[in-house]
PyMOL Python script that loads the backbone (N, CA, C, O; Angstrom):
from pymol import cmd

cmd.read_pdbstr("""\
ATOM      1  N   MET A   1      -2.815 -12.571   9.727  1.00  0.00           N
ATOM      2  CA  MET A   1      -2.635 -11.191   9.535  1.00  0.00           C
ATOM      3  C   MET A   1      -3.166 -10.258   8.998  1.00  0.00           C
ATOM      4  O   MET A   1      -3.154  -9.116   9.456  1.00  0.00           O
ATOM      5  N   GLN A   2      -3.976 -10.771   7.433  1.00  0.00           N
ATOM      6  CA  GLN A   2      -5.114  -9.932   6.829  1.00  0.00           C
ATOM      7  C   GLN A   2      -5.851 -10.238   7.261  1.00  0.00           C
ATOM      8  O   GLN A   2      -6.647  -9.351   6.955  1.00  0.00           O
ATOM      9  N   GLU A   3      -6.693 -11.289   8.199  1.00  0.00           N
ATOM     10  CA  GLU A   3      -7.355 -10.733   8.611  1.00  0.00           C
ATOM     11  C   GLU A   3      -7.758 -10.156   9.461  1.00  0.00           C
ATOM     12  O   GLU A   3      -8.836  -9.651   9.148  1.00  0.00           O
ATOM     13  N   GLU A   4      -7.267  -9.787  11.092  1.00  0.00           N
ATOM     14  CA  GLU A   4      -7.053  -9.517  11.681  1.00  0.00           C
ATOM     15  C   GLU A   4      -6.763  -7.905  10.826  1.00  0.00           C
ATOM     16  O   GLU A   4      -7.578  -7.504   9.995  1.00  0.00           O
ATOM     17  N   ILE A   5      -6.260  -7.586  10.967  1.00  0.00           N
ATOM     18  CA  ILE A   5      -6.241  -6.415   9.031  1.00  0.00           C
ATOM     19  C   ILE A   5      -7.606  -5.809   9.095  1.00  0.00           C
ATOM     20  O   ILE A   5      -8.084  -4.835   9.676  1.00  0.00           O
ATOM     21  N   ASN A   6      -8.195  -6.999   8.057  1.00  0.00           N
ATOM     22  CA  ASN A   6      -9.645  -6.427   8.435  1.00  0.00           C
ATOM     23  C   ASN A   6     -10.751  -6.191   9.224  1.00  0.00           C
ATOM     24  O   ASN A   6     -11.661  -5.407   8.953  1.00  0.00           O
ATOM     25  N   ARG A   7     -10.626  -7.102  10.516  1.00  0.00           N
ATOM     26  CA  ARG A   7     -11.233  -7.087  11.337  1.00  0.00           C
ATOM     27  C   ARG A   7     -11.084  -4.912  11.831  1.00  0.00           C
ATOM     28  O   ARG A   7     -11.789  -3.904  11.781  1.00  0.00           O
ATOM     29  N   LEU A   8      -9.841  -5.286  12.206  1.00  0.00           N
ATOM     30  CA  LEU A   8      -9.196  -3.603  12.941  1.00  0.00           C
ATOM     31  C   LEU A   8     -10.067  -2.910  11.963  1.00  0.00           C
ATOM     32  O   LEU A   8     -11.100  -2.333  12.303  1.00  0.00           O
ATOM     33  N   ILE A   9      -9.665  -2.969  10.826  1.00  0.00           N
ATOM     34  CA  ILE A   9     -10.334  -1.433   9.882  1.00  0.00           C
ATOM     35  C   ILE A   9     -12.281  -1.213  10.150  1.00  0.00           C
ATOM     36  O   ILE A   9     -13.115  -0.449  10.635  1.00  0.00           O
ATOM     37  N   ARG A  10     -12.164  -2.161   9.617  1.00  0.00           N
ATOM     38  CA  ARG A  10     -14.259  -2.609   9.520  1.00  0.00           C
ATOM     39  C   ARG A  10     -14.350  -2.411  10.715  1.00  0.00           C
ATOM     40  O   ARG A  10     -15.490  -2.595  11.141  1.00  0.00           O
ATOM     41  N   GLU A  11     -13.389  -2.013  11.673  1.00  0.00           N
ATOM     42  CA  GLU A  11     -14.682  -2.026  12.759  1.00  0.00           C
ATOM     43  C   GLU A  11     -14.561  -0.774  13.606  1.00  0.00           C
ATOM     44  O   GLU A  11     -15.194  -0.695  14.659  1.00  0.00           O
ATOM     45  N   GLN A  12     -13.738   0.252  13.171  1.00  0.00           N
ATOM     46  CA  GLN A  12     -13.559   1.753  13.465  1.00  0.00           C
ATOM     47  C   GLN A  12     -13.861   3.039  11.465  1.00  0.00           C
ATOM     48  O   GLN A  12     -13.591   4.216  11.229  1.00  0.00           O
ATOM     49  N   ILE A  13     -14.403   2.087  10.713  1.00  0.00           N
ATOM     50  CA  ILE A  13     -14.575   2.915   9.912  1.00  0.00           C
ATOM     51  C   ILE A  13     -15.044   1.932   8.737  1.00  0.00           C
ATOM     52  O   ILE A  13     -14.627   0.841   8.349  1.00  0.00           O
ATOM     53  N   ALA A  14     -16.216   2.879   8.284  1.00  0.00           N
ATOM     54  CA  ALA A  14     -17.758   1.995   7.633  1.00  0.00           C
ATOM     55  C   ALA A  14     -16.793   2.271   6.066  1.00  0.00           C
ATOM     56  O   ALA A  14     -16.557   3.324   5.474  1.00  0.00           O
ATOM     57  N   VAL A  15     -16.415   0.908   5.764  1.00  0.00           N
ATOM     58  CA  VAL A  15     -15.962   0.479   4.623  1.00  0.00           C
ATOM     59  C   VAL A  15     -16.527  -0.158   3.877  1.00  0.00           C
ATOM     60  O   VAL A  15     -17.072  -1.206   4.222  1.00  0.00           O
ATOM     61  N   GLU A  16     -16.551   0.263   2.747  1.00  0.00           N
ATOM     62  CA  GLU A  16     -16.924   0.299   0.883  1.00  0.00           C
ATOM     63  C   GLU A  16     -16.624  -1.268   0.722  1.00  0.00           C
ATOM     64  O   GLU A  16     -17.332  -2.247   0.956  1.00  0.00           O
ATOM     65  N   HIS A  17     -14.493  -1.071  -0.070  1.00  0.00           N
ATOM     66  CA  HIS A  17     -14.604  -1.835  -0.711  1.00  0.00           C
ATOM     67  C   HIS A  17     -13.166  -1.732   0.338  1.00  0.00           C
ATOM     68  O   HIS A  17     -12.907  -0.699   0.956  1.00  0.00           O
ATOM     69  N   LEU A  18     -12.147  -3.216   0.426  1.00  0.00           N
ATOM     70  CA  LEU A  18     -11.560  -3.341   0.620  1.00  0.00           C
ATOM     71  C   LEU A  18     -10.262  -4.355   0.896  1.00  0.00           C
ATOM     72  O   LEU A  18     -10.473  -5.433   1.452  1.00  0.00           O
ATOM     73  N   GLU A  19      -8.948  -3.986   0.503  1.00  0.00           N
ATOM     74  CA  GLU A  19      -8.177  -4.846  -0.686  1.00  0.00           C
ATOM     75  C   GLU A  19      -7.531  -4.661   0.327  1.00  0.00           C
ATOM     76  O   GLU A  19      -7.686  -3.568   0.873  1.00  0.00           O
ATOM     77  N   ILE A  20      -6.300  -5.939   1.124  1.00  0.00           N
ATOM     78  CA  ILE A  20      -5.278  -5.944   2.270  1.00  0.00           C
ATOM     79  C   ILE A  20      -3.846  -7.109   0.982  1.00  0.00           C
ATOM     80  O   ILE A  20      -4.066  -8.279   0.667  1.00  0.00           O
ATOM     81  N   GLU A  21      -2.845  -6.478   0.632  1.00  0.00           N
ATOM     82  CA  GLU A  21      -1.920  -7.484   0.071  1.00  0.00           C
ATOM     83  C   GLU A  21      -0.856  -7.508   1.872  1.00  0.00           C
ATOM     84  O   GLU A  21      -0.711  -6.682   2.773  1.00  0.00           O
ATOM     85  N   MET A  22      -0.282  -9.095   1.597  1.00  0.00           N
ATOM     86  CA  MET A  22       0.968  -8.110   2.674  1.00  0.00           C
ATOM     87  C   MET A  22       2.040  -9.215   1.667  1.00  0.00           C
ATOM     88  O   MET A  22       1.963 -10.294   1.080  1.00  0.00           O
ATOM     89  N   ALA A  23       2.936  -8.228   1.910  1.00  0.00           N
ATOM     90  CA  ALA A  23       4.623  -9.116   1.053  1.00  0.00           C
ATOM     91  C   ALA A  23       5.132  -8.995   2.616  1.00  0.00           C
ATOM     92  O   ALA A  23       5.125  -7.903   3.185  1.00  0.00           O
ATOM     93  N   GLY A  24       5.445  -9.847   3.074  1.00  0.00           N
ATOM     94  CA  GLY A  24       5.772 -10.158   4.908  1.00  0.00           C
ATOM     95  C   GLY A  24       5.630  -9.242   6.166  1.00  0.00           C
ATOM     96  O   GLY A  24       5.040  -9.698   7.146  1.00  0.00           O
ATOM     97  N   ASN A  25       6.088  -8.102   6.191  1.00  0.00           N
ATOM     98  CA  ASN A  25       6.041  -7.432   7.366  1.00  0.00           C
ATOM     99  C   ASN A  25       5.030  -5.998   6.666  1.00  0.00           C
ATOM    100  O   ASN A  25       4.488  -5.155   7.381  1.00  0.00           O
ATOM    101  N   HIS A  26       4.976  -6.014   5.247  1.00  0.00           N
ATOM    102  CA  HIS A  26       4.704  -4.775   4.484  1.00  0.00           C
ATOM    103  C   HIS A  26       2.917  -5.119   4.304  1.00  0.00           C
ATOM    104  O   HIS A  26       2.133  -6.041   4.524  1.00  0.00           O
ATOM    105  N   CYS A  27       2.913  -4.087   3.901  1.00  0.00           N
ATOM    106  CA  CYS A  27       1.370  -3.909   3.538  1.00  0.00           C
ATOM    107  C   CYS A  27       0.500  -3.374   2.720  1.00  0.00           C
ATOM    108  O   CYS A  27       0.025  -2.400   3.304  1.00  0.00           O
ATOM    109  N   THR A  28       0.118  -3.469   1.860  1.00  0.00           N
ATOM    110  CA  THR A  28      -0.566  -2.204   1.034  1.00  0.00           C
ATOM    111  C   THR A  28      -2.400  -2.665   0.967  1.00  0.00           C
ATOM    112  O   THR A  28      -3.168  -3.558   0.609  1.00  0.00           O
ATOM    113  N   LEU A  29      -2.356  -1.567   1.481  1.00  0.00           N
ATOM    114  CA  LEU A  29      -4.585  -0.868   1.580  1.00  0.00           C
ATOM    115  C   LEU A  29      -4.783  -0.271   0.133  1.00  0.00           C
ATOM    116  O   LEU A  29      -4.219   0.761  -0.230  1.00  0.00           O
ATOM    117  N   VAL A  30      -5.685  -1.055  -0.707  1.00  0.00           N
ATOM    118  CA  VAL A  30      -6.869   0.113  -1.243  1.00  0.00           C
ATOM    119  C   VAL A  30      -7.789   0.326   0.090  1.00  0.00           C
ATOM    120  O   VAL A  30      -7.368  -0.286   1.072  1.00  0.00           O
ATOM    121  N   ILE A  31      -8.991   1.105   0.287  1.00  0.00           N
ATOM    122  CA  ILE A  31     -10.005   1.365   1.564  1.00  0.00           C
ATOM    123  C   ILE A  31     -10.758   2.493   0.694  1.00  0.00           C
ATOM    124  O   ILE A  31     -10.234   3.576   0.434  1.00  0.00           O
ATOM    125  N   VAL A  32     -12.435   2.003   0.149  1.00  0.00           N
ATOM    126  CA  VAL A  32     -12.855   2.544  -0.590  1.00  0.00           C
ATOM    127  C   VAL A  32     -14.488   3.234   0.751  1.00  0.00           C
ATOM    128  O   VAL A  32     -15.533   2.587   0.824  1.00  0.00           O
ATOM    129  N   SER A  33     -14.236   4.674   1.657  1.00  0.00           N
ATOM    130  CA  SER A  33     -15.178   5.135   2.156  1.00  0.00           C
ATOM    131  C   SER A  33     -15.795   6.236   2.109  1.00  0.00           C
ATOM    132  O   SER A  33     -15.224   7.326   2.092  1.00  0.00           O
ATOM    133  N   ALA A  34     -17.067   6.067   2.083  1.00  0.00           N
ATOM    134  CA  ALA A  34     -17.579   7.642   2.372  1.00  0.00           C
ATOM    135  C   ALA A  34     -17.421   8.407   2.999  1.00  0.00           C
ATOM    136  O   ALA A  34     -17.524   9.602   2.721  1.00  0.00           O
ATOM    137  N   GLU A  35     -16.912   7.591   4.767  1.00  0.00           N
ATOM    138  CA  GLU A  35     -16.288   8.633   5.360  1.00  0.00           C
ATOM    139  C   GLU A  35     -15.165   9.762   4.918  1.00  0.00           C
ATOM    140  O   GLU A  35     -15.031  10.936   5.263  1.00  0.00           O
ATOM    141  N   PHE A  36     -14.476   8.993   4.087  1.00  0.00           N
ATOM    142  CA  PHE A  36     -13.334   9.384   2.982  1.00  0.00           C
ATOM    143  C   PHE A  36     -13.496  11.675   2.794  1.00  0.00           C
ATOM    144  O   PHE A  36     -12.775  12.673   2.819  1.00  0.00           O
ATOM    145  N   GLU A  37     -15.130  11.230   2.608  1.00  0.00           N
ATOM    146  CA  GLU A  37     -15.644  13.240   1.810  1.00  0.00           C
ATOM    147  C   GLU A  37     -14.545  13.801   2.367  1.00  0.00           C
ATOM    148  O   GLU A  37     -13.802  13.429   3.275  1.00  0.00           O
ATOM    149  N   GLY A  38     -14.569  14.926   1.551  1.00  0.00           N
ATOM    150  CA  GLY A  38     -13.907  15.702   2.296  1.00  0.00           C
ATOM    151  C   GLY A  38     -12.811  16.246   3.281  1.00  0.00           C
ATOM    152  O   GLY A  38     -12.868  17.162   4.101  1.00  0.00           O
ATOM    153  N   LEU A  39     -11.457  15.102   2.826  1.00  0.00           N
ATOM    154  CA  LEU A  39     -10.920  15.086   3.860  1.00  0.00           C
ATOM    155  C   LEU A  39      -9.378  15.191   3.194  1.00  0.00           C
ATOM    156  O   LEU A  39      -9.092  14.796   2.064  1.00  0.00           O
ATOM    157  N   SER A  40      -8.313  15.903   4.288  1.00  0.00           N
ATOM    158  CA  SER A  40      -7.141  15.591   2.912  1.00  0.00           C
ATOM    159  C   SER A  40      -6.906  14.133   2.528  1.00  0.00           C
ATOM    160  O   SER A  40      -7.593  13.234   3.013  1.00  0.00           O
ATOM    161  N   PRO A  41      -5.303  13.769   1.092  1.00  0.00           N
ATOM    162  CA  PRO A  41      -4.526  12.948   1.532  1.00  0.00           C
ATOM    163  C   PRO A  41      -3.761  12.414   2.553  1.00  0.00           C
ATOM    164  O   PRO A  41      -3.533  11.220   2.354  1.00  0.00           O
ATOM    165  N   VAL A  42      -3.188  12.936   3.767  1.00  0.00           N
ATOM    166  CA  VAL A  42      -2.754  12.612   4.806  1.00  0.00           C
ATOM    167  C   VAL A  42      -3.992  12.463   5.485  1.00  0.00           C
ATOM    168  O   VAL A  42      -4.128  11.240   5.489  1.00  0.00           O
ATOM    169  N   LYS A  43      -5.086  12.998   6.125  1.00  0.00           N
ATOM    170  CA  LYS A  43      -5.981  13.354   7.123  1.00  0.00           C
ATOM    171  C   LYS A  43      -7.251  11.596   7.033  1.00  0.00           C
ATOM    172  O   LYS A  43      -7.781  10.829   7.837  1.00  0.00           O
ATOM    173  N   LYS A  44      -7.170  11.762   5.622  1.00  0.00           N
ATOM    174  CA  LYS A  44      -7.742   9.764   5.211  1.00  0.00           C
ATOM    175  C   LYS A  44      -6.389   8.734   5.619  1.00  0.00           C
ATOM    176  O   LYS A  44      -6.634   7.644   6.137  1.00  0.00           O
ATOM    177  N   GLN A  45      -4.776   9.203   5.319  1.00  0.00           N
ATOM    178  CA  GLN A  45      -4.185   8.186   5.901  1.00  0.00           C
ATOM    179  C   GLN A  45      -3.910   7.941   7.621  1.00  0.00           C
ATOM    180  O   GLN A  45      -3.575   6.919   8.220  1.00  0.00           O
ATOM    181  N   GLN A  46      -4.227   9.447   8.163  1.00  0.00           N
ATOM    182  CA  GLN A  46      -4.399   9.406   9.580  1.00  0.00           C
ATOM    183  C   GLN A  46      -5.062   8.435  10.140  1.00  0.00           C
ATOM    184  O   GLN A  46      -4.764   7.781  11.140  1.00  0.00           O
ATOM    185  N   ARG A  47      -6.670   8.309   8.936  1.00  0.00           N
ATOM    186  CA  ARG A  47      -7.679   7.127   9.933  1.00  0.00           C
ATOM    187  C   ARG A  47      -7.296   6.200   9.993  1.00  0.00           C
ATOM    188  O   ARG A  47      -7.501   5.629  11.064  1.00  0.00           O
ATOM    189  N   VAL A  48      -6.602   5.534   9.054  1.00  0.00           N
ATOM    190  CA  VAL A  48      -6.127   4.388   8.106  1.00  0.00           C
ATOM    191  C   VAL A  48      -5.084   3.820   9.686  1.00  0.00           C
ATOM    192  O   VAL A  48      -5.145   3.174  10.732  1.00  0.00           O
ATOM    193  N   TYR A  49      -4.151   4.696   8.776  1.00  0.00           N
ATOM    194  CA  TYR A  49      -3.014   4.974  10.593  1.00  0.00           C
ATOM    195  C   TYR A  49      -4.016   4.251  11.830  1.00  0.00           C
ATOM    196  O   TYR A  49      -3.874   3.053  12.079  1.00  0.00           O
ATOM    197  N   GLN A  50      -5.013   5.074  12.558  1.00  0.00           N
ATOM    198  CA  GLN A  50      -5.228   5.028  13.394  1.00  0.00           C
ATOM    199  C   GLN A  50      -5.864   3.575  13.494  1.00  0.00           C
ATOM    200  O   GLN A  50      -4.860   3.217  14.110  1.00  0.00           O
ATOM    201  N   CYS A  51      -6.201   3.064  13.471  1.00  0.00           N
ATOM    202  CA  CYS A  51      -7.070   1.886  13.054  1.00  0.00           C
ATOM    203  C   CYS A  51      -5.772   0.417  12.663  1.00  0.00           C
ATOM    204  O   CYS A  51      -6.257  -0.714  12.646  1.00  0.00           O
ATOM    205  N   LEU A  52      -4.130   0.572  12.364  1.00  0.00           N
ATOM    206  CA  LEU A  52      -3.349   0.121  12.857  1.00  0.00           C
ATOM    207  C   LEU A  52      -1.956  -0.129  13.974  1.00  0.00           C
ATOM    208  O   LEU A  52      -1.207  -1.099  14.094  1.00  0.00           O
ATOM    209  N   ASN A  53      -2.003   1.254  14.726  1.00  0.00           N
ATOM    210  CA  ASN A  53      -1.185   1.765  15.529  1.00  0.00           C
ATOM    211  C   ASN A  53      -0.623   0.903  16.520  1.00  0.00           C
ATOM    212  O   ASN A  53       0.438   1.069  17.121  1.00  0.00           O
ATOM    213  N   GLU A  54      -1.431  -0.023  16.627  1.00  0.00           N
ATOM    214  CA  GLU A  54      -0.913  -0.836  17.719  1.00  0.00           C
ATOM    215  C   GLU A  54      -0.034  -2.424  17.097  1.00  0.00           C
ATOM    216  O   GLU A  54       0.738  -3.128  17.748  1.00  0.00           O
ATOM    217  N   LYS A  55      -0.475  -2.609  15.715  1.00  0.00           N
ATOM    218  CA  LYS A  55       0.707  -3.159  15.024  1.00  0.00           C
ATOM    219  C   LYS A  55       1.197  -2.674  14.324  1.00  0.00           C
ATOM    220  O   LYS A  55       1.772  -3.434  13.546  1.00  0.00           O
ATOM    221  N   ILE A  56       1.329  -1.524  14.101  1.00  0.00           N
ATOM    222  CA  ILE A  56       2.500  -0.255  13.526  1.00  0.00           C
ATOM    223  C   ILE A  56       3.886  -0.195  15.048  1.00  0.00           C
ATOM    224  O   ILE A  56       5.099  -0.407  15.038  1.00  0.00           O
ATOM    225  N   ALA A  57       3.196   0.081  15.843  1.00  0.00           N
ATOM    226  CA  ALA A  57       4.213   0.238  16.987  1.00  0.00           C
ATOM    227  C   ALA A  57       4.591  -1.661  17.639  1.00  0.00           C
ATOM    228  O   ALA A  57       5.614  -1.795  18.311  1.00  0.00           O
ATOM    229  N   SER A  58       4.118  -2.344  17.490  1.00  0.00           N
ATOM    230  CA  SER A  58       4.715  -4.331  17.939  1.00  0.00           C
ATOM    231  C   SER A  58       5.701  -4.842  17.146  1.00  0.00           C
ATOM    232  O   SER A  58       6.565  -5.649  17.489  1.00  0.00           O
ATOM    233  N   GLY A  59       5.487  -4.170  15.698  1.00  0.00           N
ATOM    234  CA  GLY A  59       6.659  -4.628  14.527  1.00  0.00           C
ATOM    235  C   GLY A  59       6.216  -5.394  14.012  1.00  0.00           C
ATOM    236  O   GLY A  59       6.912  -6.060  13.246  1.00  0.00           O
ATOM    237  N   GLU A  60       4.576  -5.733  14.208  1.00  0.00           N
ATOM    238  CA  GLU A  60       4.412  -6.418  13.615  1.00  0.00           C
ATOM    239  C   GLU A  60       3.670  -5.649  11.175  1.00  0.00           C
ATOM    240  O   GLU A  60       3.783  -5.946   9.986  1.00  0.00           O
ATOM    241  N   ILE A  61       3.301  -5.063  11.729  1.00  0.00           N
ATOM    242  CA  ILE A  61       3.281  -4.593  10.846  1.00  0.00           C
ATOM    243  C   ILE A  61       4.694  -3.166  10.827  1.00  0.00           C
ATOM    244  O   ILE A  61       5.046  -2.273  11.598  1.00  0.00           O
ATOM    245  N   HIS A  62       5.230  -3.812   9.105  1.00  0.00           N
ATOM    246  CA  HIS A  62       6.777  -2.767   9.753  1.00  0.00           C
ATOM    247  C   HIS A  62       6.608  -1.036   8.216  1.00  0.00           C
ATOM    248  O   HIS A  62       7.015   0.121   8.314  1.00  0.00           O
ATOM    249  N   ALA A  63       6.018  -1.586   7.314  1.00  0.00           N
ATOM    250  CA  ALA A  63       5.467  -0.599   6.425  1.00  0.00           C
ATOM    251  C   ALA A  63       3.639  -0.002   5.631  1.00  0.00           C
ATOM    252  O   ALA A  63       3.402  -0.284   4.457  1.00  0.00           O
ATOM    253  N   VAL A  64       3.276   0.267   5.926  1.00  0.00           N
ATOM    254  CA  VAL A  64       1.990   0.561   5.219  1.00  0.00           C
ATOM    255  C   VAL A  64       1.783   1.290   4.131  1.00  0.00           C
ATOM    256  O   VAL A  64       2.049   2.484   4.262  1.00  0.00           O
ATOM    257  N   ASN A  65       1.350   0.904   2.987  1.00  0.00           N
ATOM    258  CA  ASN A  65       1.019   1.732   0.944  1.00  0.00           C
ATOM    259  C   ASN A  65      -0.476   1.783   1.654  1.00  0.00           C
ATOM    260  O   ASN A  65      -0.831   0.896   2.431  1.00  0.00           O
ATOM    261  N   ILE A  66      -1.317   2.912   1.310  1.00  0.00           N
ATOM    262  CA  ILE A  66      -2.746   3.126   1.677  1.00  0.00           C
ATOM    263  C   ILE A  66      -2.783   3.882   0.621  1.00  0.00           C
ATOM    264  O   ILE A  66      -1.874   4.628   0.257  1.00  0.00           O
ATOM    265  N   ARG A  67      -4.193   3.666  -0.098  1.00  0.00           N
ATOM    266  CA  ARG A  67      -4.742   4.056  -1.040  1.00  0.00           C
ATOM    267  C   ARG A  67      -6.333   4.206  -0.346  1.00  0.00           C
ATOM    268  O   ARG A  67      -7.160   3.311  -0.173  1.00  0.00           O
ATOM    269  N   ALA A  68      -6.438   5.716  -0.012  1.00  0.00           N
ATOM    270  CA  ALA A  68      -7.736   5.530   0.858  1.00  0.00           C
ATOM    271  C   ALA A  68      -8.545   6.795  -0.269  1.00  0.00           C
ATOM    272  O   ALA A  68      -8.274   7.940  -0.629  1.00  0.00           O
ATOM    273  N   LEU A  69      -9.706   5.745  -0.540  1.00  0.00           N
ATOM    274  CA  LEU A  69     -10.765   6.945  -1.902  1.00  0.00           C
ATOM    275  C   LEU A  69     -12.009   7.083  -1.061  1.00  0.00           C
ATOM    276  O   LEU A  69     -12.039   6.773   0.130  1.00  0.00           O
ATOM    277  N   THR A  70     -13.110   7.598  -1.787  1.00  0.00           N
ATOM    278  CA  THR A  70     -14.040   7.733  -2.130  1.00  0.00           C
ATOM    279  C   THR A  70     -14.821   6.723  -2.806  1.00  0.00           C
ATOM    280  O   THR A  70     -14.312   5.846  -3.503  1.00  0.00           O
ATOM    281  N   PRO A  71     -16.034   6.846  -2.603  1.00  0.00           N
ATOM    282  CA  PRO A  71     -16.717   6.071  -3.211  1.00  0.00           C
ATOM    283  C   PRO A  71     -16.577   6.807  -4.463  1.00  0.00           C
ATOM    284  O   PRO A  71     -16.311   6.060  -5.405  1.00  0.00           O
ATOM    285  N   ALA A  72     -16.698   8.334  -4.834  1.00  0.00           N
ATOM    286  CA  ALA A  72     -16.810   8.552  -6.368  1.00  0.00           C
ATOM    287  C   ALA A  72     -15.651   8.767  -7.180  1.00  0.00           C
ATOM    288  O   ALA A  72     -15.787   8.914  -8.395  1.00  0.00           O
ATOM    289  N   GLN A  73     -14.335   8.807  -6.544  1.00  0.00           N
ATOM    290  CA  GLN A  73     -12.899   8.233  -6.607  1.00  0.00           C
ATOM    291  C   GLN A  73     -12.740   7.459  -7.029  1.00  0.00           C
ATOM    292  O   GLN A  73     -11.936   7.419  -7.960  1.00  0.00           O
ATOM    293  N   TRP A  74     -13.458   6.288  -6.573  1.00  0.00           N
ATOM    294  CA  TRP A  74     -13.186   4.363  -7.032  1.00  0.00           C
ATOM    295  C   TRP A  74     -13.917   4.574  -8.071  1.00  0.00           C
ATOM    296  O   TRP A  74     -13.331   4.943  -9.089  1.00  0.00           O
ATOM    297  N   GLN A  75     -15.313   4.409  -8.107  1.00  0.00           N
ATOM    298  CA  GLN A  75     -15.926   5.197  -9.067  1.00  0.00           C
ATOM    299  C   GLN A  75     -15.357   5.252 -10.728  1.00  0.00           C
ATOM    300  O   GLN A  75     -15.432   4.699 -11.825  1.00  0.00           O
ATOM    301  N   ALA A  76     -14.733   6.388  -9.956  1.00  0.00           N
ATOM    302  CA  ALA A  76     -13.596   7.151 -11.626  1.00  0.00           C
ATOM    303  C   ALA A  76     -12.818   6.231 -12.376  1.00  0.00           C
ATOM    304  O   ALA A  76     -12.155   6.623 -13.336  1.00  0.00           O
TER     305      ALA A  76
END
""", "prot")
cmd.dss("prot")
cmd.show_as("cartoon", "prot")
cmd.util.cbc("prot")
cmd.orient("prot")
């Protein structure tokens, strides 16, 4: 599942860093992308959820914890 999540996110977001942890059908993500510049925390999360909508709708992923950062936030 981690490989599939990795692929889905990287197909839609220009990722500089990505960490994926799975615990059953719960997913924890740390995503760093310049695409998040200027977006509110909610907009960043919505952008990531767009990549995973099918997996969430099917129940393959039940819960997602997202830490979406810009490169500057990641370096801090």
